[in-house]
N, C-alpha and C positions, 0 to 999 in steps of 0.2 A: 015445731017443737022448740021449747025454750032452752036456753043455754044450759041451765042447771040440769034439766031432764036429759039432754044430750050427754052431758058429762057423766051423770050417774049411770046411764046405760052403758057408756064405754068403760067406766070403772068396773062394772059387773062383767063385761066381756073380757077385759084384761084379766081380772081375777079368775074367771072361769078358764081362760086359756092357760094361765099358770097352773091352776088346779089340775087341768087335763094333762099337763106335761109332767107332773110329779107322779112317779109310778108307785107310790106307797101312801099310806095314811100319814097325815102331817098335823102338827100342832100349830104352826104359824109359818108365814113366809114374808119376805121383804123383797119387793120387786123394784128395780131401777131401770128407767129408760132414758137415754140421752138422744136428743134430736137437734140437729142444726141444719136448717135448709134441706130437710128430707133425708139427711144422712145421720148415722149414729149407730147405736147398739143397745141391746137389752140384756139383762141378766137378773137372776134372783137367787136368794139363799132360802132354804127351807129347813125346818126342824122336823125330822121324822118323828112320828108319835112314839113316845117312850124313850127317845134319845136325848142326849144333852148337848149335841153338837150340830150346828147347821151344816148343810151341804150346799156347795156352790152349784148352780144350775148346769154349768158347762161340764160338770163331772158326772151328770146323770148317765150318759151312754156307757161310761166305764164302770161306774158303781153298780148300776142296775141292768147291765147288758142290754141296753136299748140301742137299736140301729142308729148309727150316727146321722145317716141321711134323713131318716124319719124325724130325729130330734131337730136337726137343722131346719127342716120344713116347718115344724111347729114353732121353732124360735123365730122364723121369718114371719109367720102369722102374728106372733106376739109383737114383733117390731112394727108390722103394718098397723096393728091396732093402736100402737103408741103414736105413730105418725098421724093417724086419724084424730087422736085425742088433741094433738097440738094444732091440727087443722081447724078443729072446732074453736079453739082460742082465737086463731087468726081470723076465721070467718065471722067471729063476734067482736072484732076490733079490740081484742085483748093482746097484751104483750106476749109474744111467744116465749115460753120458758126454755131453759137449756135441758133440765132433767126433771123427771117426775118419779116420786117414790110412793109405792102403795105397800102398806103393811096390813096383813089380815091374819086373824087368829081363827082357831077352829070353832069359835062361838059366833063368828060372822062379824066381829068388830073390825071395821075398815078405817084406816087413816090414810090420807093422801097429802103429800107435800110437793110443792112445785119450787124448783130452785132456778134462779135467774142468773147465777154466777156463770160468766163465760169462761169456762175452764180452758177453752182453746187459746185464750190469751195468756195462759199461765205456762209454767215449766212442767206441769203435772199431766202426764199422759194417761191413757186408759187404765193401765195396771195400777198406778198410784191412786186413781180415782176409785177403783174397786176396793183397794185397801182402806181408803178413807171411808167409803160406804160401810165396810165391815166394822170399822171403828165406831162410826156414828150409830149404826142400827143393830149391830150384832155384838157390840162390845168386844171386838177382837182386834188384834194387832196393837195392843197396848205397848209392846216392845218397840214399836216404831214411832214413838212419841215425837221425835224431831220432825219427821216427815209430816205427821199429823198436825203439829203446831204450825208449820209453815203453810200447810193447805188451809187450815182454819183462818190464818191471818189473811190469805189471799181471798178467801170466800167472804170475809167481813169487810173488804175494801169498799 
């Protein structure tokens, strides 16, 4: 199977897994996966159909009364798919990325972005990176522009 076909298959699997984890109809979602040497984390934000505010994936158990263990099991599957995606890059002699972002709307328009910024070498931990992701993809956290500007400067180094 060619590199591009493998990638497209995994994009579909990741998108399907996110879709399966969202317990309601949605208009769009923005997924982020960070992997460094097989470790990292995944999360996403989604816009419920007819709403004007995105919901953070880790709030699904509380907001939608989903069993936390079941949610974590599905989140782990999503993480494993993300690890597989990076492995395809490595197996095809491509530079391993630090994070991948997938955005998908309800019409099926998918965008994928790979980020090679090594955030582990920065002062910015996971919480700051989630806020930065919200700023970049959800247009949220405008009130934290100082943090955002410092992170943007590090990313552009």
